[in-house]
DRENDO-1510 file (C-alpha; in Angstrom, 1 decimal, always signed):
<recs>
REC; n; res; u; v; w
REC; 1; MET; +25.4; -125.0; -78.5 .
REC; 2; THR; +28.4; -126.8; -78.6 .
REC; 3; SER; +29.8; -130.2; -78.3 .
REC; 4; VAL; +33.3; -131.3; -77.4 .
REC; 5; LEU; +34.1; -132.3; -81.0 .
REC; 6; TYR; +31.8; -130.1; -83.1 .
REC; 7; ASP; +28.9; -127.6; -83.2 .
REC; 8; VAL; +25.5; -128.9; -82.3 .
REC; 9; PRO; +23.3; -128.4; -85.8 .
REC; 10; GLY; +20.7; -126.3; -85.6 .
REC; 11; PRO; +17.3; -126.2; -87.1 .
REC; 12; LYS; +18.2; -125.3; -90.9 .
REC; 13; ALA; +21.2; -127.8; -90.7 .
REC; 14; ARG; +18.8; -130.8; -89.5 .
REC; 15; ARG; +16.1; -130.0; -92.0 .
REC; 16; ARG; +19.2; -129.9; -94.6 .
REC; 17; ASN; +20.6; -133.3; -93.4 .
REC; 18; ALA; +17.0; -134.7; -93.3 .
REC; 19; ILE; +16.8; -133.7; -97.0 .
REC; 20; LEU; +20.2; -135.2; -98.0 .
REC; 21; ALA; +19.6; -138.4; -96.2 .
REC; 22; VAL; +16.2; -138.5; -97.8 .
REC; 23; ALA; +17.8; -137.8; -101.5 .
REC; 24; THR; +20.8; -140.6; -100.7 .
REC; 25; VAL; +18.0; -143.3; -99.7 .
REC; 26; VAL; +15.9; -142.3; -102.9 .
REC; 27; VAL; +19.2; -142.6; -105.2 .
REC; 28; VAL; +20.5; -146.0; -103.6 .
REC; 29; LEU; +16.4; -147.2; -104.2 .
REC; 30; ALA; +17.1; -146.2; -107.5 .
REC; 31; VAL; +19.8; -147.6; -108.1 .
REC; 32; ILE; +18.6; -151.2; -106.7 .
REC; 33; ALA; +15.8; -150.9; -108.9 .
REC; 34; PHE; +17.7; -150.8; -111.9 .
REC; 35; ILE; +19.7; -153.3; -111.1 .
REC; 36; VAL; +16.7; -155.7; -110.3 .
REC; 37; TRP; +15.1; -154.3; -113.8 .
REC; 38; ARG; +17.7; -155.2; -115.9 .
REC; 39; PHE; +18.3; -158.8; -114.6 .
REC; 40; SER; +14.5; -159.2; -114.9 .
REC; 41; LEU; +15.0; -158.0; -118.7 .
REC; 42; THR; +17.8; -160.6; -119.2 .
REC; 43; ASN; +16.1; -163.5; -117.7 .
REC; 44; GLN; +18.5; -163.4; -114.7 .
REC; 45; PHE; +15.6; -164.6; -112.5 .
REC; 46; SER; +14.2; -167.5; -114.4 .
REC; 47; ALA; +14.4; -170.9; -113.1 .
REC; 48; GLU; +16.8; -172.3; -116.2 .
REC; 49; LYS; +19.7; -170.1; -114.6 .
REC; 50; TRP; +19.3; -171.5; -111.2 .
REC; 51; HIS; +18.6; -175.0; -112.5 .
REC; 52; VAL; +22.2; -176.1; -111.7 .
REC; 53; PHE; +21.8; -175.2; -107.7 .
REC; 54; THR; +19.1; -177.8; -107.6 .
REC; 55; PHE; +21.6; -180.8; -107.7 .
REC; 56; SER; +23.0; -182.1; -104.6 .
REC; 57; ALA; +26.3; -183.0; -106.2 .
REC; 58; VAL; +26.9; -179.3; -106.8 .
REC; 59; TRP; +26.4; -178.2; -103.1 .
REC; 60; VAL; +28.9; -181.1; -102.5 .
REC; 61; SER; +31.4; -179.9; -104.7 .
REC; 62; ILE; +30.9; -176.4; -103.5 .
REC; 63; GLY; +31.4; -177.8; -99.8 .
REC; 64; GLU; +34.7; -179.3; -101.0 .
REC; 65; MET; +35.8; -175.9; -102.7 .
REC; 66; LEU; +35.2; -174.3; -99.6 .
REC; 67; LEU; +37.4; -176.9; -97.6 .
REC; 68; ASN; +40.2; -176.3; -100.1 .
REC; 69; THR; +39.6; -172.5; -99.7 .
REC; 70; LEU; +39.6; -172.7; -95.8 .
REC; 71; ARG; +42.5; -175.3; -96.1 .
REC; 72; ALA; +45.0; -172.9; -97.7 .
REC; 73; PHE; +43.7; -170.0; -95.7 .
REC; 74; ALA; +44.5; -171.9; -92.4 .
REC; 75; VAL; +48.1; -172.8; -93.2 .
REC; 76; ALA; +48.9; -169.7; -95.0 .
REC; 77; ALA; +47.7; -167.5; -92.3 .
REC; 78; VAL; +49.8; -170.0; -89.5 .
REC; 79; LEU; +52.6; -169.4; -91.9 .
REC; 80; SER; +52.2; -165.7; -92.4 .
REC; 81; LEU; +52.3; -165.0; -88.5 .
REC; 82; ALA; +55.4; -167.1; -88.1 .
REC; 83; LEU; +57.4; -165.2; -90.8 .
REC; 84; GLY; +55.9; -162.2; -89.7 .
REC; 85; PHE; +57.3; -162.7; -86.0 .
REC; 86; VAL; +60.8; -163.5; -87.4 .
REC; 87; LEU; +61.2; -160.8; -89.8 .
REC; 88; ALA; +59.7; -158.2; -87.5 .
REC; 89; ILE; +62.0; -159.3; -84.7 .
REC; 90; GLY; +65.1; -159.3; -87.7 .
REC; 91; ARG; +63.9; -155.5; -88.7 .
REC; 92; VAL; +64.2; -154.0; -84.9 .
REC; 93; SER; +67.6; -156.1; -84.3 .
REC; 94; GLU; +70.6; -154.0; -83.1 .
REC; 95; HIS; +73.0; -156.0; -85.4 .
REC; 96; ILE; +73.3; -154.3; -88.8 .
REC; 97; TRP; +74.4; -157.7; -90.7 .
REC; 98; VAL; +70.7; -158.9; -89.3 .
REC; 99; ARG; +68.9; -156.0; -89.6 .
REC; 100; VAL; +69.8; -155.0; -93.5 .
REC; 101; PRO; +69.5; -158.5; -95.0 .
REC; 102; ILE; +66.0; -158.8; -93.2 .
REC; 103; THR; +64.7; -155.1; -94.6 .
REC; 104; VAL; +65.8; -156.4; -97.8 .
REC; 105; ILE; +63.7; -159.3; -97.9 .
REC; 106; THR; +60.9; -158.2; -96.4 .
REC; 107; GLU; +60.4; -154.9; -99.1 .
REC; 108; ALA; +61.1; -157.4; -101.7 .
REC; 109; PHE; +58.3; -159.8; -100.2 .
REC; 110; ARG; +55.9; -156.3; -100.2 .
REC; 111; ALA; +57.0; -155.2; -103.3 .
REC; 112; VAL; +55.8; -158.3; -105.5 .
REC; 113; PRO; +52.0; -158.9; -106.1 .
REC; 114; VAL; +50.7; -162.3; -104.9 .
REC; 115; LEU; +49.4; -163.2; -108.3 .
REC; 116; VAL; +52.9; -162.8; -109.5 .
REC; 117; MET; +54.8; -164.7; -106.8 .
REC; 118; MET; +52.2; -167.5; -107.5 .
REC; 119; MET; +52.9; -167.4; -111.2 .
REC; 120; ILE; +56.5; -167.5; -110.4 .
REC; 121; LEU; +56.3; -170.4; -108.2 .
REC; 122; TYR; +53.9; -172.5; -110.4 .
REC; 123; TYR; +54.8; -171.5; -114.0 .
REC; 124; GLY; +58.3; -170.2; -113.3 .
REC; 125; LEU; +60.2; -173.1; -111.1 .
REC; 126; PRO; +59.5; -176.0; -113.5 .
REC; 127; SER; +61.8; -174.3; -116.0 .
REC; 128; LEU; +64.6; -174.4; -113.4 .
REC; 129; GLY; +63.6; -178.4; -112.8 .
REC; 130; VAL; +61.5; -177.6; -109.6 .
REC; 131; SER; +57.7; -178.1; -109.9 .
REC; 132; MET; +55.4; -177.2; -107.5 .
REC; 133; SER; +51.4; -177.9; -106.7 .
REC; 134; PRO; +48.9; -175.5; -107.0 .
REC; 135; TYR; +48.2; -175.9; -103.6 .
REC; 136; TRP; +51.6; -175.0; -102.3 .
REC; 137; ALA; +52.2; -172.4; -104.8 .
REC; 138; VAL; +49.2; -170.4; -103.4 .
REC; 139; VAL; +50.1; -171.1; -99.8 .
REC; 140; ILE; +53.8; -170.1; -100.0 .
REC; 141; ALA; +52.8; -167.1; -101.9 .
REC; 142; LEU; +50.4; -165.6; -99.4 .
REC; 143; MET; +52.8; -166.6; -96.9 .
REC; 144; ALA; +55.7; -164.5; -98.1 .
REC; 145; TYR; +53.2; -161.4; -99.1 .
REC; 146; ASN; +51.4; -161.2; -95.8 .
REC; 147; GLY; +54.0; -162.1; -93.4 .
REC; 148; SER; +55.8; -159.3; -95.0 .
REC; 149; VAL; +53.1; -156.9; -94.3 .
REC; 150; LEU; +52.3; -158.6; -90.8 .
REC; 151; ALA; +56.1; -158.1; -89.9 .
REC; 152; GLU; +55.8; -154.1; -90.4 .
REC; 153; ALA; +52.5; -154.0; -88.2 .
REC; 154; LEU; +54.6; -155.7; -85.6 .
REC; 155; ARG; +57.6; -154.1; -86.1 .
REC; 156; ALA; +55.4; -150.6; -85.5 .
REC; 157; GLY; +53.8; -151.9; -82.6 .
REC; 158; ILE; +57.3; -152.7; -81.2 .
REC; 159; GLU; +58.6; -149.5; -81.9 .
REC; 160; SER; +55.6; -147.6; -80.6 .
REC; 161; LEU; +56.1; -148.8; -76.7 .
REC; 162; PRO; +58.1; -146.7; -74.8 .
REC; 163; ARG; +62.0; -147.0; -74.5 .
REC; 164; GLY; +61.4; -147.5; -70.4 .
REC; 165; GLN; +60.0; -151.0; -71.2 .
REC; 166; LYS; +63.0; -152.2; -72.6 .
REC; 167; GLU; +64.9; -150.5; -70.0 .
REC; 168; ALA; +63.2; -151.9; -67.2 .
REC; 169; GLY; +63.3; -155.3; -68.5 .
REC; 170; TYR; +67.2; -155.4; -68.5 .
REC; 171; ALA; +67.3; -153.7; -65.1 .
REC; 172; ILE; +65.7; -156.9; -63.9 .
REC; 173; GLY; +68.2; -158.9; -65.4 .
REC; 174; LEU; +66.6; -160.2; -68.9 .
REC; 175; ARG; +68.4; -160.5; -71.8 .
REC; 176; LYS; +67.7; -159.4; -75.2 .
REC; 177; SER; +65.8; -162.5; -76.3 .
REC; 178; GLY; +63.8; -162.3; -73.0 .
REC; 179; VAL; +62.8; -158.6; -73.3 .
REC; 180; MET; +61.5; -159.0; -77.0 .
REC; 181; VAL; +59.6; -162.3; -75.7 .
REC; 182; LYS; +58.6; -161.9; -72.2 .
REC; 183; ILE; +57.9; -157.7; -72.8 .
REC; 184; LEU; +57.9; -156.4; -76.3 .
REC; 185; LEU; +56.2; -158.9; -78.4 .
REC; 186; PRO; +52.7; -159.4; -76.1 .
REC; 187; GLN; +52.3; -155.5; -75.6 .
REC; 188; ALA; +52.8; -155.4; -79.9 .
REC; 189; VAL; +50.5; -158.0; -80.9 .
REC; 190; ARG; +47.8; -156.8; -78.1 .
REC; 191; ALA; +48.5; -153.1; -79.9 .
REC; 192; MET; +48.2; -154.6; -83.3 .
REC; 193; LEU; +45.8; -157.2; -83.1 .
REC; 194; PRO; +43.1; -155.1; -85.3 .
REC; 195; VAL; +45.7; -154.9; -88.0 .
REC; 196; ILE; +46.7; -158.6; -87.5 .
REC; 197; ILE; +43.2; -159.8; -88.1 .
REC; 198; ALA; +42.4; -157.3; -91.2 .
REC; 199; GLN; +45.6; -158.5; -92.7 .
REC; 200; LEU; +44.3; -162.1; -92.2 .
REC; 201; VAL; +41.0; -161.2; -93.6 .
REC; 202; VAL; +42.9; -160.1; -97.0 .
REC; 203; THR; +44.8; -163.8; -96.9 .
REC; 204; MET; +41.5; -165.5; -96.8 .
REC; 205; LYS; +40.4; -163.4; -99.9 .
REC; 206; ASP; +43.6; -163.7; -101.7 .
REC; 207; THR; +43.0; -167.3; -101.9 .
REC; 208; ALA; +40.7; -166.5; -104.7 .
REC; 209; LEU; +43.5; -165.5; -106.8 .
REC; 210; GLY; +44.5; -169.4; -106.8 .
REC; 211; PHE; +41.9; -170.3; -109.5 .
REC; 212; LEU; +44.5; -168.7; -112.1 .
REC; 213; ILE; +47.0; -171.6; -111.6 .
REC; 214; THR; +44.5; -174.0; -111.4 .
REC; 215; TYR; +43.8; -174.9; -107.8 .
REC; 216; GLN; +40.3; -176.0; -107.4 .
REC; 217; GLU; +39.0; -173.4; -104.6 .
REC; 218; LEU; +35.8; -171.1; -104.5 .
REC; 219; LEU; +36.4; -169.0; -107.5 .
REC; 220; TYR; +37.8; -172.1; -109.6 .
REC; 221; TYR; +34.3; -173.7; -109.0 .
REC; 222; ALA; +32.3; -170.5; -110.0 .
REC; 223; LYS; +33.8; -170.4; -113.2 .
REC; 224; LEU; +33.5; -174.2; -113.9 .
REC; 225; LEU; +29.6; -173.2; -113.0 .
REC; 226; GLY; +29.5; -170.5; -115.2 .
REC; 227; SER; +29.9; -172.5; -118.0 .
REC; 228; GLN; +27.3; -174.9; -117.4 .
REC; 229; GLN; +24.0; -174.9; -119.5 .
REC; 230; GLY; +22.2; -171.5; -119.1 .
REC; 231; ARG; +25.5; -169.7; -118.6 .
REC; 232; PRO; +24.4; -168.8; -114.7 .
REC; 233; ILE; +27.6; -166.6; -114.6 .
REC; 234; LEU; +25.9; -164.0; -112.0 .
REC; 235; GLN; +24.0; -166.8; -110.3 .
REC; 236; ALA; +27.3; -168.8; -109.1 .
REC; 237; ALA; +28.8; -164.8; -108.5 .
REC; 238; PHE; +26.3; -164.6; -105.9 .
REC; 239; ILE; +26.4; -167.8; -104.3 .
REC; 240; ILE; +30.1; -167.9; -104.1 .
REC; 241; GLY; +30.4; -164.2; -103.1 .
REC; 242; GLY; +28.0; -164.6; -100.3 .
REC; 243; ILE; +30.0; -167.7; -98.9 .
REC; 244; TYR; +33.2; -165.4; -98.6 .
REC; 245; ILE; +31.2; -162.3; -97.3 .
REC; 246; VAL; +29.8; -165.0; -94.5 .
REC; 247; MET; +33.5; -166.1; -94.1 .
REC; 248; CYS; +34.9; -162.1; -94.2 .
REC; 249; LEU; +32.1; -161.5; -91.5 .
REC; 250; LEU; +32.9; -164.6; -89.3 .
REC; 251; LEU; +36.7; -162.8; -89.3 .
REC; 252; SER; +35.3; -159.4; -88.4 .
REC; 253; TRP; +33.5; -160.6; -85.5 .
REC; 254; LEU; +36.4; -162.6; -84.2 .
REC; 255; ALA; +38.3; -159.6; -84.5 .
REC; 256; LYS; +36.1; -157.3; -82.6 .
REC; 257; TRP; +35.6; -160.1; -80.0 .
REC; 258; ALA; +39.7; -160.5; -79.6 .
REC; 259; GLU; +39.7; -156.9; -79.2 .
REC; 260; LYS; +37.1; -156.5; -76.4 .
REC; 261; ARG; +39.1; -159.8; -74.7 .
REC; 262; THR; +42.6; -157.9; -74.7 .
REC; 263; SER; +41.2; -154.5; -73.9 .
REC; 264; ARG; +40.0; -155.8; -70.6 .
REC; 265; SER; +42.1; -155.0; -67.8 .
REC; 266; PRO; +41.8; -156.6; -64.1 .
REC; 267; LYS; +39.9; -153.8; -62.0 .
REC; 268; VAL; +42.2; -152.3; -59.0 .
REC; 269; VAL; +40.2; -151.8; -55.8 .
REC; 270; ALA; +41.5; -148.7; -54.2 .
REC; 271; ALA; +42.7; -148.9; -50.4 .
REC; 272; PRO; +40.9; -146.7; -47.8 .
REC; 273; HIS; +42.8; -143.7; -47.5 .
REC; 274; ASP; +44.5; -143.1; -43.8 .
REC; 275; PRO; +45.9; -139.3; -43.8 .
REC; 276; ALA; +47.7; -140.4; -40.6 .
REC; 277; ALA; +50.0; -142.9; -42.2 .
REC; 278; ASP; +50.9; -140.6; -45.0 .
REC; 279; ASP; +54.1; -139.6; -43.3 .
REC; 280; ASP; +55.4; -143.1; -42.6 .
REC; 281; SER; +54.1; -144.6; -45.9 .
REC; 282; THR; +56.1; -141.8; -47.9 .
REC; 283; LEU; +59.2; -142.0; -45.3 .
REC; 284; THR; +59.1; -145.9; -46.2 .
REC; 285; GLU; +58.9; -145.5; -50.1 .
REC; 286; VAL; +61.8; -143.1; -49.9 .
REC; 287; ILE; +64.1; -145.7; -47.9 .
REC; 288; ALA; +62.8; -148.7; -50.0 .
REC; 289; THR; +64.0; -146.5; -53.3 .
REC; 290; GLN; +67.1; -145.7; -51.5 .
REC; 291; LYS; +68.0; -149.5; -51.0 .
REC; 292; GLY; +66.9; -150.4; -54.6 .
REC; 293; GLU; +69.2; -147.8; -55.9 .
REC; 294; ALA; +71.9; -148.6; -53.7 .
REC; 295; ARG; +72.0; -152.2; -54.6 .
REC; 296; PHE; +71.6; -151.6; -58.5 .
REC; 297; ASP; +74.9; -149.5; -58.1 .
REC; 298; GLN; +76.6; -152.1; -56.4 .
REC; 299; GLY; +75.3; -154.7; -58.9 .
REC; 300; LYS; +76.8; -152.5; -62.2 .
REC; 301; ARG; +80.1; -152.4; -59.8 .
</recs>
């Protein structure tokens, strides 16, 4: 018995798969048990390690750091999308004096790591007499890197469209800007929406790099909590890591919701078929096509 994609497993294969599944579950449970045992052995579950989280001021500070993280992410996400659109349009430009510089800028932004860019903005610019706050160093670095990655995704989406889409836009009288804005970009965004959302998730997680340039966000506060009495390093990592996981899950849910919404298409109800009208309708379509071609030839002249 076969399927379209693979052979349906027989009795021996099913038994082998069941044995492998049970062995995998046993190994995973053994690893989890070992981790719990090590935590218990090093007193990671003791009340002293979790005592710092019993203070309301700590949770208020966690909320403030969360707002700082979301504030940097929101601004960086908007600016990254704007920069991505600009760079993508420049990459597909027909003018070489536009396409080549934009290509160099895009590749340069993609090549420089986000952390290196943050350090250049925060520690390097003051040597040139330009000071920058940690917040804007984080935002600008995230905008430059993620904007260049989004530009490549959008460019790939534009170039994947059939050439007839562009030619049809020119045929109805649209300019290059109209073809790009009204025809190509909407379809490219719809095709690359999962990639765009996934890159925004990366943008949110990369805000954690800001703690290295003293930006007060969640990871910065986790490091501060880890230096308190009792050294609750793992406990702070669990709490802050859980917050990051929740935010990533929310963005993933948003990506799935947006993909479902954009994949929906209006249902077309077919009209009843009338065989007697086939000849008349075909003749009408031929006449309409000939008239349209005549008008198009007159416009070209």
